[in-house]
C-alpha positions as CSV (number, residue, x, y, z in Angstrom):
1,M,-5.5,-8.2,37.8
2,S,-3.1,-7.4,35.0
3,T,-3.8,-5.2,32.0
4,S,-3.3,-8.3,30.0
5,D,-5.9,-10.2,32.0
6,L,-8.4,-7.3,31.6
7,S,-7.8,-7.1,27.9
8,R,-8.4,-10.8,27.5
9,R,-11.7,-10.6,29.5
10,S,-13.0,-8.0,27.0
11,V,-12.3,-10.2,24.0
12,L,-13.3,-13.6,25.3
13,A,-17.0,-12.7,25.2
14,G,-16.6,-12.2,21.5
15,S,-14.5,-15.3,20.8
16,L,-17.1,-18.0,20.6
17,A,-17.1,-17.8,16.8
18,A,-13.3,-18.0,16.8
19,A,-13.5,-21.1,19.0
20,A,-15.6,-22.8,16.4
21,V,-13.0,-21.8,13.7
22,G,-10.3,-23.5,15.8
23,A,-12.3,-26.5,16.6
24,T,-13.2,-27.3,13.0
25,A,-9.7,-26.7,11.6
26,T,-8.5,-29.6,9.5
27,G,-4.7,-29.1,9.9
28,A,-4.3,-29.4,6.1
29,S,-0.8,-29.6,4.9
30,A,0.8,-26.5,3.4
31,T,3.1,-26.0,0.5
32,G,6.7,-26.6,0.9
33,G,6.4,-30.0,2.5
34,D,9.4,-32.4,2.8
35,A,10.8,-34.4,-0.1
36,G,8.6,-37.3,0.5
37,S,5.3,-35.3,0.4
38,A,5.7,-33.4,-2.8
39,G,5.1,-36.2,-5.4
40,H,6.2,-39.6,-6.6
41,P,9.6,-40.1,-8.4
42,G,7.9,-41.9,-11.3
43,S,5.3,-39.2,-11.9
44,H,5.7,-37.0,-15.0
45,G,3.3,-34.2,-13.8
46,P,4.2,-31.0,-12.0
47,K,4.5,-32.8,-8.6
48,G,6.8,-35.4,-10.1
49,R,9.0,-32.7,-11.8
50,E,9.2,-30.8,-8.5
51,H,10.1,-34.0,-6.6
52,A,12.8,-34.9,-9.1
53,W,14.4,-31.4,-9.0
54,V,14.4,-31.3,-5.2
55,T,15.8,-34.7,-4.7
56,S,18.4,-34.3,-7.5
57,T,19.5,-30.9,-6.2
58,L,19.7,-32.1,-2.6
59,R,21.7,-35.1,-3.5
60,R,24.4,-33.0,-5.2
61,M,24.7,-30.3,-2.6
62,T,27.7,-30.1,-0.3
63,L,27.2,-29.7,3.5
64,E,28.1,-26.0,3.3
65,E,25.6,-25.4,0.5
66,K,22.8,-27.1,2.5
67,V,23.6,-25.1,5.6
68,G,23.7,-21.9,3.5
69,Q,20.1,-22.5,2.4
70,L,19.0,-22.2,6.1
71,F,20.1,-18.6,6.3
72,V,18.3,-15.4,5.2
73,Q,20.4,-12.3,5.7
74,N,20.3,-8.6,5.3
75,V,23.1,-7.2,3.0
76,Y,24.1,-3.6,2.7
77,G,24.2,-1.9,-0.7
78,S,21.9,-0.7,-3.5
79,D,23.4,-3.0,-6.1
80,A,24.9,-6.4,-6.0
81,T,28.5,-5.8,-7.0
82,T,29.5,-2.5,-5.5
83,P,31.5,-2.9,-2.3
84,D,29.9,-1.5,0.9
85,D,32.1,-1.4,3.9
86,R,29.1,-2.0,6.3
87,N,29.1,-5.6,5.1
88,L,32.7,-6.2,6.3
89,P,32.2,-6.5,10.1
90,L,29.2,-8.8,9.5
91,Y,30.5,-11.0,6.8
92,G,34.2,-10.3,6.1
93,V,33.4,-9.4,2.4
94,A,32.2,-6.1,1.1
95,S,29.7,-6.5,-1.8
96,P,26.2,-8.1,-1.5
97,A,27.1,-10.6,-4.2
98,E,30.2,-11.8,-2.3
99,V,28.0,-12.3,0.8
100,V,25.6,-14.5,-1.2
101,R,28.5,-16.6,-2.6
102,K,30.5,-16.9,0.6
103,Y,27.7,-18.6,2.5
104,H,25.6,-20.0,-0.4
105,L,22.8,-18.0,1.2
106,G,19.2,-19.3,0.9
107,G,17.8,-15.8,0.9
108,V,18.2,-12.1,1.5
109,I,15.9,-9.5,3.1
110,Y,15.5,-5.9,2.0
111,F,15.2,-2.8,4.2
112,A,15.5,0.9,3.6
113,W,18.3,1.2,6.2
114,T,20.4,-1.3,4.2
115,D,19.9,0.8,1.0
116,S,18.1,-2.1,-0.6
117,V,14.9,-0.3,-1.5
118,R,15.5,3.1,-3.1
119,D,13.1,2.9,-6.1
120,P,11.6,0.1,-8.3
121,D,14.3,0.3,-11.0
122,Q,17.1,0.0,-8.4
123,I,15.3,-2.8,-6.6
124,V,14.9,-4.9,-9.7
125,G,18.6,-4.3,-10.6
126,L,19.7,-5.4,-7.1
127,S,17.4,-8.5,-7.2
128,N,18.7,-9.6,-10.5
129,G,22.3,-9.0,-9.5
130,L,21.9,-11.1,-6.3
131,Q,20.2,-13.9,-8.3
132,R,23.0,-13.8,-10.8
133,A,25.5,-14.2,-7.9
134,A,23.5,-17.2,-6.5
135,L,23.2,-18.9,-9.8
136,T,26.8,-18.5,-11.2
137,Q,28.9,-19.5,-8.2
138,R,31.0,-22.6,-8.5
139,S,28.7,-25.5,-7.7
140,K,27.1,-28.6,-9.0
141,V,23.7,-27.1,-8.3
142,R,21.8,-23.9,-9.2
143,V,19.5,-22.7,-6.4
144,P,17.9,-19.2,-6.7
145,L,17.5,-16.9,-3.7
146,S,14.4,-16.1,-1.9
147,I,14.4,-12.3,-1.9
148,S,12.2,-11.0,0.8
149,T,10.9,-7.9,2.6
150,D,8.2,-7.0,5.1
151,Q,5.6,-5.3,3.0
152,E,2.7,-5.7,5.4
153,Q,1.5,-2.2,4.3
154,G,0.5,0.4,6.8
155,V,3.0,1.0,9.6
156,V,5.3,-1.8,8.3
157,T,6.0,-0.8,4.7
158,R,9.5,-1.2,3.3
159,I,8.9,0.0,-0.2
160,G,7.2,3.3,-0.6
161,P,5.8,5.2,-3.6
162,P,5.7,4.8,-6.5
163,A,4.8,1.3,-5.4
164,T,1.1,1.1,-4.5
165,Q,0.4,1.7,-0.9
166,F,-2.4,0.3,1.3
167,P,-3.3,1.4,4.8
168,G,-2.5,-2.0,6.5
169,S,-4.1,-4.8,8.4
170,M,-6.2,-3.1,11.0
171,A,-7.6,-0.7,8.4
172,L,-8.7,-3.8,6.4
173,G,-10.2,-5.1,9.6
174,A,-12.3,-2.0,9.8
175,G,-13.5,-2.4,6.3
176,R,-14.6,-6.0,7.0
177,S,-14.1,-7.1,3.4
178,A,-12.2,-10.3,2.6
179,A,-12.3,-9.3,-1.1
180,D,-10.6,-6.0,-0.3
181,A,-8.0,-7.8,1.8
182,R,-7.3,-10.2,-1.0
183,T,-7.1,-7.3,-3.5
184,A,-4.5,-5.5,-1.4
185,A,-2.4,-8.6,-1.1
186,A,-2.7,-9.4,-4.8
187,I,-1.6,-6.0,-5.9
188,T,1.2,-5.9,-3.4
189,G,2.4,-9.3,-4.4
190,R,2.4,-8.6,-8.1
191,E,4.3,-5.4,-7.6
192,L,6.9,-7.1,-5.4
193,L,7.4,-9.8,-7.9
194,A,7.9,-7.3,-10.7
195,M,10.8,-5.9,-8.7
196,G,12.3,-9.3,-8.1
197,V,11.1,-9.7,-4.6
198,N,9.6,-13.1,-4.4
199,T,8.8,-13.4,-0.7
200,N,6.7,-11.2,1.6
201,F,6.8,-11.6,5.3
202,A,3.1,-11.0,5.7
203,P,0.3,-11.3,6.8
204,D,0.5,-10.6,10.5
205,C,-1.7,-13.2,12.1
206,D,-1.5,-11.8,15.7
207,V,-4.8,-11.0,17.4
208,N,-4.3,-7.7,19.1
209,V,-6.3,-8.1,22.3
210,N,-4.1,-5.8,24.3
211,P,-4.5,-2.1,23.5
212,L,-1.2,-1.4,25.1
213,N,0.7,-3.7,22.7
214,P,3.7,-1.6,21.6
215,V,4.9,-3.9,18.7
216,I,1.7,-5.2,17.0
217,G,-1.2,-2.8,17.3
218,T,-2.4,-1.9,13.8
219,R,-0.3,-4.6,12.2
220,S,-3.1,-6.9,13.4
221,F,-6.4,-7.2,11.6
222,S,-8.5,-7.2,14.7
223,S,-9.0,-8.1,18.4
224,R,-11.5,-10.7,17.2
225,P,-10.0,-14.1,16.2
226,D,-12.7,-14.9,13.6
227,L,-12.3,-11.6,11.7
228,A,-8.5,-11.9,11.9
229,A,-8.7,-15.5,10.6
230,Q,-10.9,-14.6,7.7
231,L,-8.8,-11.7,6.5
232,A,-5.5,-13.6,7.0
233,A,-6.8,-16.4,4.8
234,A,-7.8,-13.9,2.2
235,Q,-4.4,-12.3,2.1
236,V,-2.6,-15.6,1.9
237,A,-4.7,-16.3,-1.2
238,G,-4.0,-12.8,-2.6
239,Y,-0.2,-13.0,-2.1
240,Q,0.3,-16.6,-3.2
241,R,-2.4,-17.4,-5.7
242,D,-2.9,-14.0,-7.2
243,G,0.4,-12.2,-6.6
244,G,2.7,-15.2,-7.1
245,V,4.9,-14.4,-4.1
246,A,5.6,-16.6,-1.1
247,S,3.9,-15.3,2.1
248,S,4.6,-15.9,5.8
249,A,2.2,-15.8,8.7
250,K,3.6,-14.2,11.8
251,H,4.3,-14.4,14.7
252,F,3.6,-17.9,15.9
253,P,2.2,-18.9,18.4
254,G,0.8,-15.3,18.8
255,H,2.1,-11.9,19.8
256,G,-1.2,-10.1,20.3
257,D,-1.4,-9.9,24.1
258,T,1.8,-8.3,25.2
259,A,2.8,-4.9,26.5
260,T,6.5,-5.7,25.8
261,D,8.3,-5.2,22.6
262,S,10.3,-8.3,21.6
263,H,12.8,-6.2,19.7
264,V,14.2,-4.9,23.0
265,A,13.0,-7.3,25.7
266,F,11.5,-10.7,26.3
267,P,7.7,-10.8,26.4
268,V,5.7,-13.4,28.3
269,I,2.2,-14.4,27.1
270,T,0.1,-15.6,30.0
271,H,-2.8,-17.1,28.0
272,T,-3.9,-20.6,29.0
273,R,-3.9,-23.4,26.5
274,E,-7.7,-22.9,26.1
275,Q,-7.2,-19.1,25.5
276,W,-4.6,-19.9,22.9
277,E,-7.0,-22.1,21.1
278,T,-9.8,-19.5,21.1
279,I,-7.8,-16.3,20.7
280,D,-4.3,-16.9,19.1
281,A,-4.7,-20.0,17.0
282,P,-7.6,-19.3,14.6
283,P,-5.6,-17.0,12.2
284,F,-2.7,-19.5,12.0
285,R,-5.1,-22.4,11.4
286,A,-6.8,-20.4,8.6
287,A,-3.4,-19.6,7.0
288,I,-2.5,-23.3,7.1
289,R,-5.7,-24.3,5.4
290,E,-4.9,-21.7,2.7
291,Q,-1.5,-23.5,2.3
292,I,0.7,-20.8,3.6
293,D,4.3,-21.1,2.4
294,M,6.0,-20.0,5.6
295,I,5.2,-19.3,9.3
296,M,7.4,-17.0,11.3
297,T,8.2,-17.6,14.9
298,A,7.8,-15.2,17.8
299,H,10.6,-14.4,20.3
300,L,8.4,-14.7,23.4
301,S,7.7,-17.1,26.3
302,F,4.4,-18.9,26.3
303,P,4.4,-21.0,29.5
304,A,1.1,-22.7,28.8
305,L,2.6,-24.2,25.7
306,D,6.1,-24.6,27.0
307,D,7.1,-23.9,30.6
308,S,10.9,-24.2,29.9
309,G,11.4,-20.5,29.8
310,N,12.7,-20.7,26.2
311,P,11.3,-18.3,23.6
312,A,9.0,-19.9,21.1
313,T,11.7,-19.6,18.4
314,L,13.7,-22.1,20.4
315,S,10.9,-24.3,21.6
316,H,10.6,-27.9,20.4
317,P,7.1,-28.3,22.1
318,I,5.8,-25.2,20.3
319,L,7.4,-25.5,16.8
320,T,7.5,-29.3,16.4
321,G,4.9,-30.6,18.9
322,L,2.3,-27.9,18.3
323,L,2.8,-26.4,14.9
324,R,4.1,-29.5,13.1
325,E,2.4,-32.4,14.8
326,E,-0.8,-31.0,16.1
327,L,-1.6,-28.4,13.5
328,G,-0.2,-30.6,10.7
329,Y,1.9,-27.8,9.2
330,T,4.5,-29.0,6.7
331,G,5.7,-25.7,5.2
332,V,8.8,-23.7,6.0
333,I,9.2,-22.4,9.5
334,I,11.4,-19.2,9.7
335,T,12.5,-17.3,12.7
336,D,11.8,-13.6,13.3
337,S,15.0,-11.6,13.2
338,L,17.7,-13.2,15.4
339,A,19.1,-9.8,16.1
340,M,16.1,-9.0,18.3
341,Q,16.8,-9.0,22.0
342,G,13.9,-11.3,22.8
343,V,15.8,-14.3,21.5
344,R,19.3,-13.3,22.6
345,D,18.9,-13.1,26.4
346,L,19.5,-16.8,27.2
347,Y,22.2,-18.0,24.7
348,G,24.9,-16.8,22.4
349,D,24.1,-16.0,18.8
350,A,25.8,-19.2,17.5
351,E,24.0,-21.4,20.0
352,V,20.7,-19.7,19.2
353,A,21.0,-20.7,15.6
354,V,21.6,-24.4,16.4
355,R,18.8,-24.5,19.1
356,A,16.3,-22.9,16.7
357,L,17.0,-25.6,14.1
358,L,16.7,-28.3,16.8
359,A,13.4,-26.9,17.9
360,G,12.0,-27.2,14.4
361,V,13.0,-24.1,12.5
362,D,14.0,-24.4,8.8
363,Q,15.4,-20.9,8.1
364,L,17.2,-18.5,10.3
365,L,16.5,-14.8,9.7
366,M,19.2,-12.1,10.2
367,T,21.6,-13.8,12.5
368,P,23.9,-11.1,13.9
369,A,26.9,-13.4,14.0
370,M,26.9,-15.1,10.6
371,D,30.4,-16.6,10.6
372,D,29.9,-18.1,14.1
373,A,26.4,-19.3,13.4
374,Y,27.2,-20.8,10.0
375,A,30.2,-22.7,11.5
376,A,28.1,-23.8,14.5
377,V,25.4,-25.3,12.4
378,I,28.0,-27.1,10.2
379,E,29.7,-28.4,13.4
380,A,26.3,-29.5,14.8
381,V,25.7,-31.7,11.7
382,R,29.3,-33.1,11.8
383,T,28.9,-34.0,15.5
384,R,25.4,-35.4,14.8
385,R,23.8,-33.0,17.3
386,L,21.7,-32.1,14.2
387,S,21.2,-35.2,12.2
388,T,21.9,-35.3,8.4
389,R,18.3,-36.5,7.9
390,A,16.9,-33.5,9.8
391,L,19.1,-31.1,7.8
392,D,18.0,-32.7,4.5
393,E,14.3,-32.3,5.5
394,K,14.8,-28.6,6.3
395,V,16.6,-28.0,3.0
396,A,14.0,-30.0,1.1
397,R,11.2,-27.8,2.5
398,V,13.1,-24.7,1.4
399,L,13.7,-26.1,-2.1
400,H,10.1,-27.2,-2.5
401,L,9.0,-23.7,-1.7
402,K,11.4,-22.2,-4.2
403,Y,10.2,-24.6,-6.9
404,R,6.5,-24.2,-6.3
405,R,6.6,-20.4,-6.0
406,G,8.3,-20.2,-9.4
407,M,11.8,-19.1,-8.2
408,V,13.5,-21.9,-10.0
409,A,11.8,-21.5,-13.3
410,R,11.8,-17.6,-13.2
411,P,14.6,-16.3,-10.9
412,F,15.0,-13.0,-12.8
413,A,12.6,-10.1,-13.1
414,D,12.2,-8.2,-16.3
415,P,13.5,-4.6,-15.8
416,R,11.4,-3.4,-18.8
417,A,8.2,-4.5,-17.1
418,V,8.6,-2.5,-13.9
419,A,7.1,0.7,-15.1
420,R,4.0,-1.0,-16.4
421,S,3.6,-3.1,-13.3
422,V,4.4,-1.0,-10.3
423,G,2.2,1.9,-9.1
424,T,0.0,1.8,-12.2
425,P,-3.1,4.0,-12.4
426,R,-5.3,0.9,-12.1
427,N,-3.5,-0.2,-8.9
428,L,-3.6,3.2,-7.4
429,A,-7.3,3.6,-8.1
430,A,-7.9,0.2,-6.5
431,A,-5.9,1.2,-3.4
432,A,-7.9,4.4,-3.1
433,S,-11.2,2.6,-3.4
434,V,-10.2,0.0,-0.8
435,T,-9.0,2.6,1.6
436,D,-12.1,4.7,1.4
437,R,-13.9,1.7,2.9
438,T,-11.5,1.6,5.9
439,T,-11.8,5.0,7.6
440,T,-14.0,5.0,10.7
441,V,-16.0,7.9,12.1
442,V,-16.1,7.1,15.8
443,K,-17.7,10.4,17.1
444,N,-19.5,13.2,15.5
445,D,-21.4,14.6,18.4
446,D,-21.7,18.2,17.1
447,A,-22.4,17.1,13.6
448,V,-19.3,18.9,12.3
449,L,-18.9,16.3,9.7
450,P,-19.2,16.3,6.8
451,F,-17.4,19.7,6.5
452,A,-17.9,21.9,3.5
453,P,-14.4,23.3,2.9
454,K,-15.1,25.9,0.2
455,G,-14.4,29.4,1.4
456,R,-13.6,28.2,4.9
457,K,-10.4,28.6,7.0
458,V,-8.9,25.4,8.4
459,L,-5.9,24.8,10.7
460,V,-4.3,21.4,10.2
461,T,-2.0,20.6,13.1
462,G,-0.5,17.6,15.0
463,Y,1.7,14.6,14.0
464,G,3.5,14.3,10.8
465,A,4.9,16.7,8.2
466,T,3.6,14.5,5.4
467,T,0.4,13.8,7.1
468,T,-0.6,17.3,7.9
469,A,0.5,18.5,4.5
470,T,-1.5,15.8,2.8
471,I,-4.7,16.8,4.7
472,A,-4.1,20.5,4.0
473,A,-3.5,19.9,0.3
474,A,-6.7,17.8,0.0
475,L,-8.8,20.5,1.8
476,G,-7.2,23.2,-0.2
477,A,-8.0,21.5,-3.4
478,Q,-11.6,21.7,-2.4
479,G,-11.5,25.5,-1.7
480,A,-10.4,25.8,1.9
481,T,-7.7,28.3,3.0
482,T,-5.4,26.1,5.1
483,T,-2.7,26.8,7.7
484,T,-0.4,24.0,8.8
485,V,1.4,23.7,12.1
486,E,3.2,20.3,12.4
487,T,4.0,19.3,16.0
488,G,5.6,15.9,15.9
489,T,4.9,13.0,18.3
490,S,5.9,14.8,21.4
491,P,5.0,18.5,21.1
492,T,6.5,20.9,23.7
493,D,4.4,23.4,25.6
494,A,5.7,26.1,23.3
495,T,4.5,24.1,20.2
496,V,1.1,23.5,21.8
497,S,0.8,27.3,22.5
498,R,1.7,28.0,18.8
499,S,-1.0,25.7,17.6
500,V,-3.6,27.1,19.9
501,A,-2.7,30.6,18.7
502,A,-3.0,29.5,15.1
503,A,-6.5,28.2,15.8
504,A,-7.8,31.7,16.6
505,G,-10.1,32.9,13.8
506,Q,-10.3,29.5,12.0
507,D,-13.5,27.8,11.1
508,L,-12.2,24.3,11.9
509,V,-9.1,22.6,13.4
510,V,-8.1,19.2,12.2
511,V,-5.5,17.7,14.6
512,T,-3.8,14.4,13.9
513,T,-2.6,12.1,16.7
514,M,-0.2,9.2,16.5
515,K,-0.1,6.8,19.5
516,A,-1.1,9.6,21.8
517,W,-1.9,6.9,24.4
518,D,1.8,5.8,24.6
519,T,3.4,8.1,27.2
520,S,6.1,5.5,27.9
521,V,7.9,5.6,24.5
522,T,6.2,7.6,21.7
523,D,5.2,10.7,23.7
524,P,6.7,10.4,27.2
525,K,5.6,13.9,28.3
526,G,2.1,13.5,27.0
527,G,2.4,16.4,24.6
528,Q,-0.2,15.1,22.1
529,Q,-2.8,14.8,24.8
530,K,-2.0,18.4,26.0
531,L,-2.3,19.6,22.4
532,V,-5.7,18.1,21.8
533,K,-7.1,19.3,25.1
534,A,-5.7,22.8,24.6
535,L,-7.3,23.0,21.1
536,L,-10.6,21.8,22.5
537,A,-10.5,24.6,25.0
538,S,-9.8,27.2,22.3
539,G,-13.5,27.5,21.2
540,T,-12.8,26.5,17.6
541,P,-14.5,23.3,16.4
542,V,-12.0,20.4,16.4
543,V,-11.8,17.2,14.5
544,V,-9.3,14.7,16.0
545,V,-7.9,12.2,13.4
546,S,-5.9,9.3,14.9
547,V,-3.5,8.2,12.2
548,R,-2.3,5.0,13.8
549,D,-3.8,3.2,16.8
550,P,-7.5,3.9,17.3
551,Y,-7.2,3.9,21.1
552,D,-6.2,7.6,21.4
553,I,-9.8,8.7,22.0
554,A,-9.7,7.2,25.5
555,Y,-7.3,10.0,26.5
556,F,-9.4,12.9,25.4
557,T,-13.0,11.7,25.8
558,D,-14.4,15.2,25.6
559,A,-13.4,15.5,21.9
560,P,-16.8,15.7,20.1
561,T,-15.5,14.5,16.7
562,Y,-13.0,11.6,16.2
563,V,-11.9,9.8,13.1
564,A,-9.7,6.7,13.0
565,T,-7.5,5.9,9.9
566,Y,-5.3,3.2,11.4
567,S,-2.4,4.4,9.2
568,Y,-0.5,7.5,8.3
569,S,0.2,6.3,4.8
570,P,-0.8,9.1,2.3
571,V,-3.4,6.8,0.8
572,A,-5.1,6.6,4.2
573,I,-4.8,10.3,4.9
574,E,-6.3,11.2,1.5
575,A,-9.2,8.8,2.2
576,A,-9.7,10.5,5.5
577,A,-9.9,13.9,3.9
578,R,-12.6,12.6,1.6
579,I,-14.5,11.4,4.6
580,L,-14.1,14.8,6.3
581,T,-15.7,16.6,3.4
582,G,-18.3,14.1,2.5
583,A,-16.7,13.2,-0.8
584,S,-16.9,9.7,0.5
585,S,-19.4,8.3,3.0
586,P,-17.9,6.4,6.0
587,T,-18.8,2.8,6.2
588,A,-16.1,1.2,8.3
589,T,-16.5,0.1,11.8
590,L,-14.1,-0.5,14.7
591,P,-12.2,-3.8,14.4
592,V,-11.2,-3.6,18.1
593,D,-12.8,-2.5,21.3
594,I,-11.6,0.9,22.6
595,P,-11.3,0.7,26.4
596,A,-11.2,3.5,28.9
597,A,-7.8,4.9,29.8
598,G,-6.4,3.0,32.7
599,D,-9.4,0.7,32.9
600,P,-9.3,-1.8,30.0
601,G,-12.3,-3.7,31.5
602,T,-14.6,-0.7,30.6
603,I,-15.3,-0.4,26.9
604,L,-15.9,3.1,25.6
605,Y,-16.5,2.1,22.0
606,P,-17.1,-1.5,21.2
607,F,-16.0,-3.6,18.3
608,G,-18.4,-2.9,15.4
609,H,-19.1,0.7,16.3
610,G,-19.0,3.3,13.6
611,L,-21.0,6.2,12.2
612,T,-22.0,7.2,8.8
613,Y,-23.7,10.1,7.1
C-alpha cells in the first residue's frame, strides 16, 4: 500500500462531516460571471452599470486587446519605466510599462525575485506606474490591470515587514477560529490594496492529508475537509468583503495528497471520485458559496476525474465539466504558473496556452514564452480553433471581476495613505493576538514549560538565523542569558558537535527544526535529526520547536517537550516565545494527524491534540 493510500485511510475516518458539506453544497454562482449573468442592459443599478461597462468595453476591444486580457505575467523591475534587461529575453522590451503596453496585459504578478516588492512605498509607486501604462496606451478602451501576488502568509509570503505578517493557513487551522482567519485575511487584503495590489492568490484550499507533501504542507489549513472549508470560506470573506481585493482559491481540483512537487515534476492524485467529493471538494465548494472571484488550477493528473493523462490545467472534463457545469462556478479560472514543469511535460509552451483556454481557463499565469503563446492564441481565434464567442466569454469574466472589485473605479492607490495603512500598530497587535492562539504544545512530559527565564542560561540553536535570534531576543528581554548557535537546515557533524558543546552548563536548550522529516530535499543527510538526538543525549533539558511542518516529532519521539508553530515568520516565533515562558497560555490544537515515521497508518498524535497550562 502506498504512502498516499495510508494517509488517506487516516483521514477518511474523520471526513464524514466533510462529506455532509459536499453533499449540501448549492453550487451558487460566483462573482465575475459572463456578460449575460451580470445584470440587464436596461437596469440603472450597480449591476446594470457593470453590464453596460463590460459590454461596451468588450465591443470596442481589438482581438489583440482581448487576448492580452487573458495573460498575467511577471515583469522585472522596481518601477514601471526604468529599463531592466531581464525583461528583454522574455518580452523583447526592457521596462515593465513597455511589457504591459506591448501585450495589452490583463495583469501582472509581483515577486521578490523580480524586484517588485522591496518596500511599501516602492510597491505603490510600481503599481501606479503600471496602471498608468495600462490606462494611457493608444486604445479605444481603458482597462486597468489586475496586480497580484501570493500573500498567503506563513511560508508563502511575498511582501515582508513592515507589512503585517501572519503565521499562515495551518497555524490558523490550529487556532480553530473562523473569526481569526477572517481577520488575518481582512488585514492582509487592506494592506495589499493600499500598496496598489488588488488581487491575492489565496487562500490555499488544498486538504493536506499526506504528511510527505513537499509543496503544500502548512499552506493548507488542515487535513480535515470540514475545518479547511470553514476557514477557507472565512478568508474569502476577509479578502473580498473586508479587504476589497480579489482572491483565488487554489489548487483545483486539490493538491493535498501528493508526495511530488508540481514545480519540478508531474504529480498524480489517486483519489477515487468519492474520495474527491469527501476530501478535496469541500473547501472549493465553500469558496464558491462565498462567491470567490478566482479559482487557480493545479498542474497534476487526477485519473478519477479525467483519465486522459492531461494535467487538470489542460482538462476540459475537470475545468468545464466539473468546475463549471457540476459545481456551478462562473468566476474567473486562472492557471497556476505555466513555467512550472508539471504542465510543460506534454506540450510546448504555446500549445499549453491554447489548450488551457480550450479546457476552460480564462487567464494564463506566467507563460514562459509570451511572444509564442500570445501569437498562438490569436491564431487559434483566427482559425476558429477557439471561437470568438468563447474568447468574449473569457474576457467578459475578467472585465466583470475588475469592475466588481473596484479596479475600474479606483485603479490607483494613494501613496500618502501607505504609512497609515500598512503595518500599523493596530494591525500588528491584531496579528500578535491571532498568532498567540495558534501555537500548539504537543508534548510537555517533564513539565519544563512554562519556563521562567529570569536569571537562567539558555542555548538557542537550530534552523534559521532570524528564527534563533528572535527567540533569543525574546528570552533575553525577560531576563535570560542567551547563547545562539544557528545550524541551518542541514547541519554538519561539526555543527552538531558545536551545538552540543554549547549546551554544557545551560539551564535549557531551545532547538528549532524546519522540515526535519524531509531527508530527500531539505535535509538530505538528516542533520537536524542528528542535532536533536545529540542534544537530548547531552543531559540538558531540551525544548524542540518545529517552525514549519508539525510532523518533525515523529523522527525524535524521545523528545519530552515539543512545540509546533507552523511558521518561521517572526510573528509566530515571538508568539512561541511567549508560550515557552507562560506569558501566554497555549490553546491551539493540532489541525492534522501526526503519524509515525515510516508508518503513516499509525497516529502518534491525533487531530485535536494539544496541551495547555
